[in-house]
C-alpha positions in Angstrom: 23.0 -51.5 -43.8 22.7 -48.0 -45.1 23.1 -46.7 -41.3 25.4 -46.7 -38.4 24.9 -49.2 -35.2 23.3 -47.9 -32.7 25.6 -45.6 -30.5 24.1 -47.5 -27.1 24.6 -50.6 -28.6 28.4 -50.2 -29.4 28.8 -48.9 -26.0 27.6 -52.3 -24.5 29.6 -54.4 -27.1 32.8 -52.3 -26.2 31.8 -52.9 -22.3 31.0 -56.3 -22.3 33.9 -57.6 -24.7 36.3 -55.4 -22.2 34.6 -56.8 -19.1 34.0 -60.1 -20.2 30.5 -60.7 -18.9 27.3 -58.3 -19.5 26.7 -58.4 -16.2 30.5 -56.6 -15.4 29.6 -54.5 -18.1 25.9 -53.5 -16.7 28.1 -52.4 -13.5 29.9 -49.8 -15.8 26.9 -48.8 -17.8 24.5 -48.3 -14.5 21.9 -50.9 -16.8 20.4 -54.1 -16.4 22.5 -57.1 -17.6 19.2 -58.0 -19.8 19.7 -54.4 -20.8 23.1 -54.4 -21.9 22.1 -58.3 -23.6 19.1 -56.7 -25.4 21.7 -54.4 -27.0 24.0 -56.6 -28.0 21.5 -58.6 -29.5 20.4 -55.1 -31.6 23.5 -54.8 -33.0 24.0 -58.6 -33.7 20.6 -58.3 -35.7 21.7 -54.9 -37.3 25.4 -56.5 -38.9 24.0 -59.7 -39.1 26.9 -61.5 -37.8 27.5 -63.2 -33.9 29.9 -61.2 -31.9 29.9 -63.5 -28.9 30.1 -66.9 -27.6 29.1 -68.0 -23.8 31.8 -69.4 -21.7 29.8 -70.0 -18.5 28.6 -66.8 -17.1 31.6 -65.2 -19.2 31.4 -63.9 -22.9 34.3 -64.3 -25.1 34.1 -62.3 -28.8 34.2 -64.2 -31.7 36.9 -63.7 -34.1 34.6 -61.8 -36.0 33.3 -59.8 -32.9 37.2 -59.2 -31.6 38.2 -57.8 -34.7 35.2 -55.2 -34.5 35.9 -54.5 -31.1 39.6 -53.4 -31.7 37.7 -51.1 -34.3 35.2 -49.6 -32.5 37.5 -48.9 -29.6 39.8 -47.1 -32.2 36.7 -44.9 -33.4 35.7 -44.4 -29.5 39.6 -43.4 -28.8 39.5 -40.8 -32.2 36.0 -39.5 -30.8 37.7 -38.8 -27.1 40.5 -37.2 -28.5 38.7 -34.9 -30.8 36.4 -33.8 -27.7 39.4 -32.9 -25.9 41.2 -30.6 -28.7 38.0 -29.1 -29.8 37.1 -28.0 -25.9 40.6 -27.3 -25.2 40.2 -29.6 -22.1 43.5 -30.7 -23.1 45.2 -27.4 -21.7 44.8 -28.2 -18.1 44.5 -31.9 -17.1 44.8 -34.1 -14.5 47.3 -37.0 -14.8 47.2 -40.3 -13.1 49.8 -42.1 -13.0 50.0 -45.7 -11.2 53.9 -47.7 -11.2 55.0 -50.5 -10.1 56.5 -49.6 -6.3 60.0 -49.9 -7.2 59.8 -48.4 -10.7 58.2 -45.1 -9.3 60.9 -45.0 -6.3 64.2 -45.6 -8.6 63.4 -44.3 -12.1 60.1 -41.8 -12.0 60.6 -39.7 -8.6 64.0 -38.7 -8.9 63.0 -37.3 -12.3 59.4 -36.1 -11.7 60.3 -32.5 -10.9 61.8 -31.9 -14.5 58.6 -33.7 -15.8 56.2 -31.2 -13.8 58.1 -28.1 -14.3 58.1 -28.7 -18.5 54.3 -29.5 -18.3 52.4 -27.1 -16.0 49.5 -27.6 -17.9 49.4 -31.1 -16.1 48.0 -32.0 -12.4 50.1 -35.5 -11.4 48.0 -37.7 -9.6 50.6 -40.8 -8.5 50.1 -44.5 -7.2 52.2 -46.7 -6.5 50.5 -50.3 -5.1 50.4 -53.7 -5.7 48.9 -55.5 -8.0 46.3 -56.6 -9.6 46.2 -54.5 -12.3 42.4 -55.2 -13.2 41.7 -51.9 -11.5 44.1 -50.3 -13.6 41.5 -50.0 -16.5 39.0 -47.9 -14.0 41.2 -46.2 -12.0 44.9 -44.9 -13.8 45.4 -43.2 -17.2 48.4 -44.8 -17.7 49.8 -47.6 -15.4 53.5 -48.9 -15.6 53.0 -53.0 -14.8 56.0 -54.9 -13.7 55.5 -58.7 -15.5 51.8 -57.5 -16.5 49.9 -59.9 -17.5 48.8 -61.1 -20.7 46.2 -58.8 -22.3 44.1 -57.4 -25.5 42.6 -54.6 -24.1 45.5 -52.0 -23.4 47.7 -50.4 -25.8 51.5 -51.4 -24.3 54.7 -49.6 -24.5 57.4 -52.4 -23.8 60.4 -50.7 -21.8 64.0 -51.1 -22.4 65.3 -54.7 -21.4 66.8 -54.3 -18.0 69.8 -56.9 -17.3 69.6 -58.9 -13.8 73.3 -58.6 -12.5 75.2 -58.8 -9.0 75.6 -55.8 -7.8 77.2 -54.1 -4.7 79.1 -51.2 -3.4 82.4 -50.0 -4.5 84.0 -50.6 -1.0 82.3 -54.2 -0.8 84.0 -54.9 -4.1 87.5 -54.0 -3.4 87.3 -55.1 0.2 89.3 -57.7 2.2 87.4 -59.7 0.2 87.2 -58.1 -3.2 85.1 -59.7 -5.9 86.6 -60.8 -8.9 84.6 -63.7 -9.8 81.4 -65.8 -9.0 83.2 -68.1 -6.6 84.0 -64.7 -4.6 80.3 -64.6 -3.6 81.2 -67.3 -1.6 82.7 -64.7 1.3 79.7 -62.5 1.0 75.9 -62.3 2.4 73.4 -62.2 -0.6 71.1 -59.7 -0.7 67.5 -61.3 -2.2 64.7 -59.8 -4.3 62.0 -61.7 -3.6 59.5 -60.1 -6.2 62.7 -59.5 -8.9 62.2 -61.4 -12.4 65.3 -63.2 -11.8 66.1 -64.3 -8.2 69.6 -66.0 -7.1 68.4 -69.4 -7.6 67.9 -68.6 -11.2 70.7 -66.9 -11.7 72.9 -70.4 -10.0 71.4 -72.2 -13.0 74.2 -70.9 -15.0 76.9 -71.2 -12.0 75.7 -74.9 -11.5 78.9 -76.0 -9.5 78.8 -72.8 -6.8 77.6 -73.7 -3.5 76.2 -70.5 -2.8 73.9 -70.6 0.6 70.6 -69.8 -0.5 69.3 -70.1 3.0 71.1 -67.1 4.4 71.1 -63.7 3.3 68.3 -60.6 4.1 65.4 -60.9 2.1 63.3 -57.5 0.7 60.2 -57.7 -1.4 60.8 -54.7 -3.1 64.1 -54.0 -5.4 64.5 -50.0 -4.0 65.0 -51.7 -0.7 67.6 -54.3 -1.9 69.1 -51.7 -3.7 69.2 -49.6 -1.0 70.9 -52.2 1.3 73.5 -52.7 -1.3 74.5 -49.4 -1.2 74.9 -49.2 2.6 77.4 -51.8 2.1 74.9 -55.1 3.7 75.7 -57.2 1.0 75.6 -58.0 -2.5 72.0 -58.0 -4.3 70.8 -59.5 -7.9 69.1 -56.7 -9.0 67.7 -54.5 -12.2 70.2 -52.5 -14.3 67.2 -50.4 -15.4 66.1 -49.7 -11.1 69.8 -49.5 -10.2 70.7 -47.3 -13.0 71.1 -43.9 -10.9 72.7 -45.6 -8.3 75.3 -47.2 -11.5 75.7 -43.6 -12.6 77.0 -42.4 -9.4 79.3 -44.8 -8.4 77.1 -45.9 -5.6 77.4 -49.2 -7.0 79.6 -51.5 -8.8 78.7 -54.7 -11.0 81.6 -56.7 -9.8 80.9 -59.2 -12.4 79.9 -57.1 -15.0 77.1 -58.0 -17.2 77.0 -61.7 -15.9 73.4 -62.3 -15.8 70.2 -62.5 -18.0 68.8 -59.8 -19.8 64.8 -59.3 -19.4 61.6 -57.0 -20.7 60.3 -56.7 -16.9 58.6 -53.2 -17.1 56.2 -51.9 -19.9 53.3 -49.1 -20.0 50.1 -49.8 -20.2 47.3 -47.2 -21.0 43.8 -48.1 -22.8 43.3 -48.4 -26.1 41.1 -45.7 -26.8 43.1 -43.3 -24.8 46.6 -43.7 -26.1 46.6 -40.7 -28.6 45.1 -38.4 -25.7 47.4 -35.4 -25.5 48.4 -36.3 -21.9 49.4 -39.9 -22.5 51.4 -38.9 -25.2 53.5 -36.3 -23.6 54.1 -38.6 -20.7 54.8 -41.8 -23.2 57.3 -39.3 -25.1 59.0 -37.8 -21.9 59.4 -41.5 -20.4 60.3 -42.7 -23.6 63.7 -40.3 -23.6 64.1 -40.6 -20.2 65.1 -44.3 -20.3 65.8 -44.6 -24.0 67.2 -41.5 -26.0 69.4 -40.3 -22.8 69.9 -43.2 -20.2 72.6 -41.9 -17.4 76.1 -42.8 -18.7 77.0 -46.1 -16.6 80.6 -45.2 -15.0 80.9 -47.8 -13.1 80.1 -50.7 -14.9 82.9 -53.0 -12.9 84.8 -52.8 -9.9 
């Protein structure tokens, strides 16, 4: 093939792979499904290979189609970045950030003023809603996800591992019933984080002979509420050291059983593959990486 493929055909192909159907791609491109199908057929004829196979009403790329999609997406991304750099639009831009609610409250918001001050060229639009994440590709520049779905159409930056351990206020840990061993939890109220990656029943799998009453205690559907309740001395929460990093560093919470809990990778940053090299996204990713990896707050209250 001596000439480049049709740009319209490439756009139809890319949208169909990302959306998983010709109908969804048509809605995005303001075309009819038959027009998208026609553009894909033009591209297949130009390339001389089959790019899709049908499964019901959905379309799935062939192995060669999937490889071509990754290359086309990367090329679109380079075109987008080059355009931003050429026109100077990157000098003043809007950055839309979506985050899992507890990560937003516990990690991002306390440090957001420093980011805004350091990058006045960016106007930050901040969202902290619940899943599903499928809307992310249409709405946000970056999405910090909790237990995100398996996907091949997003660029993923895994955030640092976090340990899920019992935590409580120092006053509770050193009170009338001090907490020195797992057995001491029998005398304290448990705080349940119902959406946490690891919950009390999971923790008890490694303490199977400990008769904790899991039917009692406070229940919250957001980690930031569980952490706040623990700071207020309402019981012992089982929570993420990443989410409670500030409270641990300031001595508002302690880990009375040290690191007695599993290490998990529960959060990640996602963005569209074709936009991963945009200056505003690179800026935010580098800032978050420095915040979480290069200069974490010192854990001055690891144990009671």
